[in-house]
C-alpha positions as CSV (number, residue, x, y, z in Angstrom):
1,M,-0.1,0.0,-0.2
2,T,1.4,3.4,-1.0
3,P,1.0,6.3,1.4
4,A,-1.7,7.9,-0.9
5,E,-3.7,4.7,-0.6
6,P,-6.5,4.8,1.8
7,M,-7.2,2.8,4.7
8,T,-9.5,-0.7,4.0
9,P,-12.3,-0.5,6.7
10,A,-10.3,-3.5,8.5
11,E,-7.3,-1.5,8.7
12,K,-8.9,1.7,10.2
13,E,-11.0,-0.8,12.9
14,V,-8.5,-3.8,13.1
15,A,-6.5,-1.8,16.1
16,D,-10.4,-0.8,18.4
17,L,-11.3,-4.7,18.2
18,C,-7.6,-5.6,19.9
19,V,-7.9,-3.4,22.2
20,E,-11.4,-4.5,22.8
21,L,-10.4,-8.4,22.9
22,I,-7.2,-7.2,25.4
23,R,-9.0,-5.1,27.8
24,V,-11.7,-8.0,28.3
25,D,-9.4,-10.2,31.0
26,S,-9.0,-13.7,29.8
27,S,-6.4,-14.8,32.1
28,N,-5.8,-18.7,32.1
29,Y,-4.1,-20.2,35.7
30,G,-4.5,-23.7,33.9
31,D,-6.6,-24.7,37.3
32,G,-9.8,-23.2,36.6
33,S,-9.9,-20.6,38.5
34,G,-9.6,-18.1,35.9
35,P,-12.5,-16.0,34.2
36,G,-12.8,-17.8,31.5
37,E,-13.0,-17.2,27.5
38,R,-17.0,-16.2,27.5
39,A,-16.7,-12.2,28.0
40,A,-13.8,-12.5,25.3
41,A,-16.1,-14.6,22.8
42,E,-18.9,-12.4,23.6
43,V,-17.0,-9.6,22.1
44,V,-16.1,-11.8,19.4
45,M,-20.2,-13.2,18.8
46,S,-21.3,-9.6,18.8
47,R,-18.9,-8.3,16.4
48,L,-19.5,-10.8,13.8
49,A,-23.4,-10.0,14.3
50,E,-23.0,-6.3,13.3
51,V,-22.4,-7.8,10.3
52,G,-24.4,-10.5,9.6
53,I,-22.1,-13.3,10.4
54,E,-23.6,-16.1,12.1
55,A,-21.6,-18.5,14.4
56,T,-21.3,-21.5,16.5
57,Y,-20.8,-20.7,20.1
58,V,-19.8,-23.7,21.9
59,E,-18.7,-24.3,25.9
60,S,-17.2,-26.8,26.8
61,E,-17.9,-26.2,30.5
62,P,-19.4,-23.1,32.5
63,G,-17.4,-19.8,31.0
64,R,-14.5,-21.4,28.5
65,G,-16.3,-20.4,25.9
66,N,-15.6,-21.2,21.5
67,V,-16.7,-19.4,18.8
68,V,-17.0,-20.8,15.1
69,T,-18.0,-19.5,11.7
70,R,-17.9,-20.8,8.0
71,I,-17.7,-18.2,5.0
72,E,-19.0,-20.6,2.0
73,G,-16.4,-20.2,-1.1
74,T,-17.3,-20.2,-4.4
75,D,-15.5,-23.3,-5.4
76,P,-17.0,-26.4,-3.2
77,S,-14.4,-28.6,-5.1
78,L,-11.8,-27.1,-3.0
79,P,-10.8,-28.2,0.5
80,A,-11.7,-25.8,3.4
81,L,-8.5,-23.4,5.2
82,L,-9.5,-23.2,9.3
83,V,-8.1,-19.8,10.9
84,H,-7.7,-20.4,14.6
85,G,-6.7,-18.5,17.4
86,H,-7.7,-18.5,20.8
87,L,-8.8,-15.8,23.3
88,D,-7.1,-17.0,26.5
89,V,-4.0,-15.6,27.9
90,V,-1.7,-16.2,30.4
91,P,-1.6,-14.5,33.5
92,A,-0.1,-10.7,34.0
93,N,1.2,-9.4,37.3
94,A,-0.1,-5.4,37.4
95,D,3.0,-4.3,39.4
96,D,5.4,-5.5,37.1
97,W,3.9,-4.1,34.1
98,S,4.1,0.0,32.9
99,V,0.9,0.1,31.7
100,D,-2.1,-1.8,33.5
101,P,-2.3,-5.1,31.3
102,F,-5.8,-5.5,30.4
103,A,-6.6,-1.6,29.7
104,G,-5.1,-1.9,26.2
105,E,-3.7,1.2,26.1
106,V,-2.5,2.7,22.4
107,R,1.1,4.6,23.0
108,D,3.7,5.5,20.6
109,G,2.1,3.2,17.9
110,Y,2.2,0.2,20.0
111,I,-1.4,-1.3,21.6
112,W,-0.6,-2.5,25.2
113,G,-1.6,-5.7,27.4
114,R,-1.7,-8.7,27.7
115,G,-2.5,-10.9,24.4
116,A,-0.9,-8.2,22.3
117,V,0.4,-11.1,20.4
118,D,0.0,-13.9,21.9
119,M,-2.3,-13.8,20.4
120,K,-5.6,-11.2,20.7
121,D,-3.4,-9.3,17.5
122,M,-4.5,-12.0,15.3
123,D,-7.9,-12.7,17.0
124,A,-8.9,-8.8,16.1
125,M,-7.2,-9.5,12.5
126,M,-9.5,-12.1,11.9
127,L,-12.5,-10.3,13.2
128,A,-11.0,-7.2,10.8
129,V,-11.1,-9.2,7.6
130,L,-14.5,-11.3,8.0
131,R,-16.2,-8.4,9.1
132,Q,-14.5,-6.8,5.6
133,I,-15.6,-9.8,3.2
134,K,-19.0,-9.5,4.5
135,R,-19.6,-5.8,4.3
136,E,-18.4,-5.6,1.1
137,G,-20.0,-9.2,0.0
138,R,-17.3,-10.9,-1.2
139,R,-16.4,-15.0,-1.0
140,P,-13.5,-16.7,-1.3
141,R,-12.6,-19.7,-3.1
142,R,-13.0,-21.7,-1.0
143,D,-14.8,-22.4,2.7
144,L,-13.0,-20.8,5.2
145,V,-13.2,-21.6,8.8
146,F,-12.9,-19.1,11.6
147,A,-12.5,-20.3,15.1
148,W,-11.4,-18.4,18.1
149,V,-11.4,-20.7,21.1
150,A,-10.5,-21.3,25.3
151,D,-7.9,-22.9,27.0
152,E,-4.4,-23.1,24.3
153,E,-2.3,-21.6,26.8
154,A,-2.9,-24.4,29.2
155,G,-3.6,-27.3,26.2
156,G,-6.5,-26.4,24.8
157,V,-8.6,-29.6,26.7
158,Y,-11.6,-26.6,27.0
159,G,-10.9,-25.7,23.4
160,A,-9.7,-27.3,20.1
161,K,-9.5,-30.9,21.7
162,Y,-13.2,-30.0,23.1
163,L,-14.3,-28.8,20.0
164,T,-12.4,-31.6,17.7
165,A,-13.7,-34.5,19.8
166,H,-17.6,-33.3,20.3
167,H,-17.9,-31.1,17.0
168,P,-15.7,-32.3,14.5
169,E,-18.4,-31.1,12.1
170,L,-17.4,-27.8,12.3
171,F,-14.7,-28.4,10.5
172,E,-15.6,-30.6,7.5
173,G,-13.4,-30.8,4.7
174,V,-10.7,-28.6,6.4
175,T,-7.3,-29.8,5.3
176,E,-5.1,-27.4,6.3
177,A,-4.8,-24.5,8.5
178,I,-3.0,-20.9,9.6
179,S,-2.6,-20.3,13.7
180,E,-0.3,-18.7,15.7
181,V,3.9,-17.7,15.8
182,G,5.0,-17.5,12.3
183,G,4.8,-14.8,9.6
184,Y,6.5,-12.1,11.6
185,S,9.3,-10.6,10.1
186,L,13.6,-10.3,10.2
187,E,15.1,-7.6,8.8
188,V,18.3,-8.2,7.0
189,D,18.6,-4.6,5.9
190,P,16.0,-1.9,4.1
191,S,16.2,-4.1,1.1
192,L,15.2,-7.8,2.4
193,R,13.1,-8.5,5.2
194,L,13.1,-12.5,6.1
195,Y,9.1,-13.6,7.3
196,L,9.4,-16.3,9.5
197,I,6.8,-19.2,8.6
198,E,6.6,-22.2,11.4
199,T,6.5,-25.1,9.6
200,A,7.5,-27.8,12.2
201,Q,7.0,-27.8,16.0
202,K,8.7,-29.8,19.1
203,G,7.0,-32.7,21.2
204,L,6.5,-32.1,24.5
205,A,7.0,-34.7,27.3
206,W,6.5,-33.5,30.5
207,M,8.0,-36.2,32.9
208,K,7.7,-37.2,37.0
209,L,10.4,-38.9,37.7
210,I,9.7,-41.4,40.7
211,A,12.3,-43.4,43.2
212,D,11.4,-45.7,45.6
213,G,13.1,-46.8,48.4
214,T,13.8,-47.5,52.0
215,A,12.1,-45.2,54.3
216,G,14.1,-45.2,57.8
217,H,15.8,-42.9,61.0
218,G,17.9,-39.7,59.1
219,S,20.7,-40.7,61.5
220,M,21.1,-44.5,60.7
221,L,23.1,-46.0,57.4
222,N,20.3,-46.4,54.2
223,D,21.8,-47.6,50.7
224,D,18.8,-47.3,49.4
225,N,17.9,-43.7,49.5
226,A,15.1,-42.4,47.0
227,V,16.2,-39.0,47.6
228,T,19.9,-39.8,46.6
229,E,18.4,-42.1,43.5
230,V,16.4,-39.0,41.8
231,A,19.2,-36.8,42.3
232,K,21.3,-38.1,40.4
233,A,18.6,-39.2,37.8
234,V,17.7,-34.8,37.7
235,A,21.5,-34.6,37.3
236,R,22.3,-36.4,34.7
237,I,19.1,-35.4,32.8
238,G,20.0,-32.1,33.3
239,D,23.6,-32.6,32.7
240,H,23.4,-34.5,28.9
241,D,24.4,-32.5,26.1
242,W,22.1,-32.8,24.3
243,P,23.9,-33.3,20.4
244,L,23.1,-31.2,17.2
245,T,20.4,-32.7,14.9
246,Y,18.6,-30.9,11.8
247,T,15.7,-31.9,10.9
248,P,14.5,-30.7,7.6
249,T,13.0,-27.3,9.0
250,V,15.7,-26.4,10.9
251,R,18.5,-27.3,8.1
252,R,16.0,-25.2,5.5
253,F,16.5,-22.5,8.1
254,L,19.4,-22.1,9.0
255,T,21.0,-22.2,5.2
256,E,18.5,-19.7,4.5
257,V,19.4,-17.2,7.0
258,A,23.6,-17.5,6.0
259,D,22.0,-16.9,2.4
260,A,20.5,-13.7,3.7
261,F,23.4,-12.4,5.4
262,G,26.4,-13.9,3.0
263,I,27.5,-16.0,5.6
264,P,28.6,-20.0,5.6
265,F,26.3,-22.3,7.3
266,D,29.1,-24.4,9.2
267,E,27.3,-27.5,10.5
268,E,29.2,-28.1,13.3
269,N,29.0,-24.7,14.6
270,P,25.6,-22.8,13.6
271,Q,26.3,-20.5,16.3
272,P,27.3,-17.3,14.0
273,I,24.2,-17.8,12.2
274,L,22.1,-17.7,15.3
275,D,23.8,-14.4,16.6
276,R,23.0,-13.0,13.4
277,I,18.5,-13.1,13.9
278,G,19.5,-11.7,17.6
279,P,17.0,-11.9,20.0
280,L,14.2,-14.1,17.6
281,V,17.3,-17.0,18.8
282,R,14.7,-17.6,21.8
283,F,12.5,-18.4,19.5
284,V,14.7,-20.8,17.1
285,G,17.8,-21.8,19.2
286,A,16.5,-24.5,21.2
287,T,15.5,-26.7,18.2
288,L,18.5,-27.8,16.9
289,R,18.5,-30.3,19.9
290,H,16.8,-32.2,22.3
291,T,16.1,-30.4,25.8
292,T,15.1,-31.7,28.9
293,N,15.4,-29.6,31.7
294,P,14.4,-30.4,35.4
295,T,11.9,-28.6,37.2
296,Q,10.4,-29.6,40.4
297,L,11.6,-31.6,43.2
298,G,9.4,-33.4,46.0
299,A,10.7,-35.7,48.9
300,G,9.8,-36.0,52.7
301,Y,7.9,-34.3,55.6
302,K,11.0,-34.4,58.4
303,S,14.1,-33.7,58.9
304,N,15.0,-36.9,60.1
305,V,13.4,-39.3,58.3
306,I,14.7,-40.7,55.0
307,P,11.6,-40.5,53.0
308,G,10.9,-43.7,50.9
309,Q,9.6,-42.0,47.8
310,A,11.3,-39.2,46.0
311,T,10.2,-37.4,42.6
312,A,11.3,-34.8,40.0
313,V,9.3,-33.1,37.6
314,V,11.5,-32.2,34.0
315,D,9.8,-30.6,31.4
316,G,11.8,-32.5,28.2
317,R,11.2,-31.5,24.4
318,F,11.8,-33.7,21.4
319,L,12.9,-33.2,17.8
320,P,9.9,-34.2,14.7
321,G,11.1,-37.2,13.7
322,F,13.5,-38.0,16.7
323,E,10.7,-39.3,19.6
324,E,12.0,-43.0,20.0
325,D,15.8,-41.7,19.8
326,F,14.8,-39.1,22.5
327,F,12.9,-41.6,25.2
328,K,15.5,-44.1,24.1
329,T,18.2,-41.6,25.4
330,V,16.0,-40.2,28.6
331,D,15.2,-44.0,29.9
332,G,19.6,-44.5,29.7
333,L,20.0,-41.7,32.0
334,L,17.3,-42.5,34.6
335,G,19.3,-45.2,36.1
336,P,17.6,-48.7,37.4
337,K,16.0,-47.4,40.3
338,V,13.9,-44.5,38.9
339,R,11.1,-44.8,36.4
340,R,9.4,-42.2,34.8
341,E,5.6,-40.9,34.5
342,F,3.8,-39.0,32.0
343,I,2.2,-35.7,33.7
344,H,2.1,-34.5,29.7
345,H,2.5,-35.6,26.5
346,D,2.3,-34.2,22.9
347,I,3.2,-35.1,19.7
348,A,6.1,-33.1,17.9
349,L,4.9,-32.0,14.5
350,E,6.5,-30.9,10.7
351,T,5.9,-30.0,7.1
352,S,6.9,-29.3,4.5
353,F,7.6,-25.9,3.1
354,D,6.0,-26.3,-0.8
355,G,2.3,-26.8,-1.7
356,A,-0.2,-24.2,-2.9
357,L,-1.3,-22.7,0.5
358,V,2.4,-22.0,1.3
359,E,2.8,-20.0,-2.4
360,S,0.0,-18.5,-2.0
361,M,1.6,-16.9,2.0
362,I,4.5,-15.8,-0.2
363,A,2.5,-14.2,-2.4
364,A,0.9,-12.0,-0.4
365,L,3.6,-11.1,1.7
366,K,5.5,-10.0,-1.2
367,E,2.6,-8.5,-2.5
368,E,2.5,-6.0,0.8
369,D,6.4,-6.1,0.8
370,P,8.3,-6.2,-1.8
371,A,10.8,-6.8,0.3
372,A,9.6,-9.9,1.9
373,R,11.4,-13.4,1.4
374,A,9.6,-16.1,3.5
375,I,11.4,-19.0,5.0
376,P,10.4,-22.2,7.0
377,Y,11.2,-22.5,11.1
378,C,10.8,-24.7,13.9
379,M,9.4,-23.6,17.2
380,S,9.9,-24.9,20.1
381,G,6.6,-24.9,21.9
382,G,3.7,-25.7,20.9
383,T,-0.1,-24.7,19.4
384,D,-3.6,-26.0,18.8
385,N,-2.3,-27.0,15.5
386,K,-1.2,-30.3,16.8
387,T,-4.8,-31.0,18.1
388,F,-6.1,-30.0,14.7
389,F,-3.2,-32.2,13.3
390,A,-3.8,-35.1,15.5
391,D,-6.9,-35.4,15.7
392,L,-8.6,-34.1,12.1
393,G,-5.0,-34.3,10.0
394,V,-5.1,-31.1,9.7
395,R,-1.8,-29.5,7.7
396,G,-1.2,-26.3,10.3
397,F,1.0,-23.7,9.3
398,G,2.3,-20.7,12.5
399,F,1.1,-17.4,10.2
400,V,0.6,-14.4,12.0
401,P,1.9,-11.8,9.1
402,L,3.3,-9.1,11.1
403,R,6.0,-6.4,9.9
404,L,7.7,-5.1,12.4
405,P,10.4,-2.7,13.7
406,A,14.2,-3.7,12.8
407,D,14.8,-3.3,16.6
408,M,11.6,-4.7,18.0
409,D,12.6,-7.5,20.2
410,F,9.2,-9.5,19.5
411,A,10.4,-13.0,21.3
412,A,10.3,-10.9,24.8
413,M,6.3,-10.0,23.9
414,F,5.0,-13.5,24.3
415,H,4.2,-14.0,28.0
416,G,6.3,-11.0,28.6
417,V,5.9,-7.9,31.0
418,D,5.1,-5.1,28.9
419,E,3.2,-6.8,26.0
420,R,2.6,-4.9,23.0
421,V,2.5,-4.7,19.3
422,P,2.6,-1.6,16.6
423,V,-0.6,-1.0,15.1
424,D,1.0,-0.4,11.6
425,A,1.9,-4.1,12.1
426,L,-2.0,-4.6,12.5
427,Q,-2.5,-3.0,9.7
428,F,-0.2,-4.3,7.4
429,G,-1.7,-8.2,8.7
430,V,-5.1,-7.6,7.7
431,R,-4.2,-6.5,4.0
432,V,-1.3,-10.1,4.0
433,L,-4.5,-11.6,5.3
434,D,-7.4,-10.5,3.0
435,R,-5.0,-11.6,0.5
436,L,-4.4,-14.7,0.6
437,L,-7.9,-15.3,2.9
438,L,-9.8,-14.4,-0.8
439,N,-7.4,-15.5,-3.6
440,Y,-5.9,-18.9,-1.7
């Protein structure tokens, strides 16, 4: 868009929609104690109804709101595309923030507040584009299914997982999806911006380690101490030096970044490439290897009593295609007296960076930013794309198009203090999404 061109209706209202959603506290504490997503879902429903769009509202539990709507395309032979975002946010401690995290304050060209990038920005962009399509009477080529879901920040039990289990008919014909944590820019120089599209996610293994021993008095000899055994296992796992392992996505990402910056890709030492991407290394640095981070310890009830059992918790993340290798190594590190149980286990994902949807995303980006160059990347966390793939076989991508300032520490915004998103990035995003959704 040139400066002389007037803003579209979606560009004009996307910031206000984002502010309105941020002002609804939908904090997810993971234990059912939060306010839920109903109020945020009601905002979505009312804004859809304003332009005559009917939507389905689903509550998985009281207050846990989900909204789904479908726009029919002109070609029923084409598979449907799912565009989804979550309405819940992680909690925010107001004392740590420069602004009220639920005020949706607009300052210095940014919208500040919890959810500004994770992910009420995309929720608002979805609403703005959908309202614009409806007002103008346009129809996409294929069916578009829009879903605003609950509970992503705590695993999606009351959101995506509930919908796929109890209302799969809402996603009939869907084969591909776009959602969060992708499509944002990394400026190489004014003539080249890399847009990272997420095509892979590490798998998740939250593991409880358990050692059983012989209980006894703390003053006596004891060669069957559960605390000692679990501590040894934690040390072995926490200190394990996982080797570099390149999945197809990570290899291509590093190759593309190296080429963009004009430096070699040394497989034995990728650090020079990682150094060039700045703070975004927090998103991708852990995708070059498995990780196992001990996070909790538990044992005993009195200082002079040797407990009969000791436990620990390890946050494990494994690379796509290497799950068997990961658990074989973990089990070898446990030792003979320690066993593990899953607290939560989720799949790893990886799809190829090709096909008509990828080509359409690239074209939409290039139309709005001639300096754009799209590349795939793997993220170390996970999104609801895992659920839609595991339950419905939907091929998912992370694509929330945002052209960001070159000096913005975007990774720090996710679950961080003073979370914020540039207003002009949202306006860029709705232009890209409009092109993508109408032309694909």
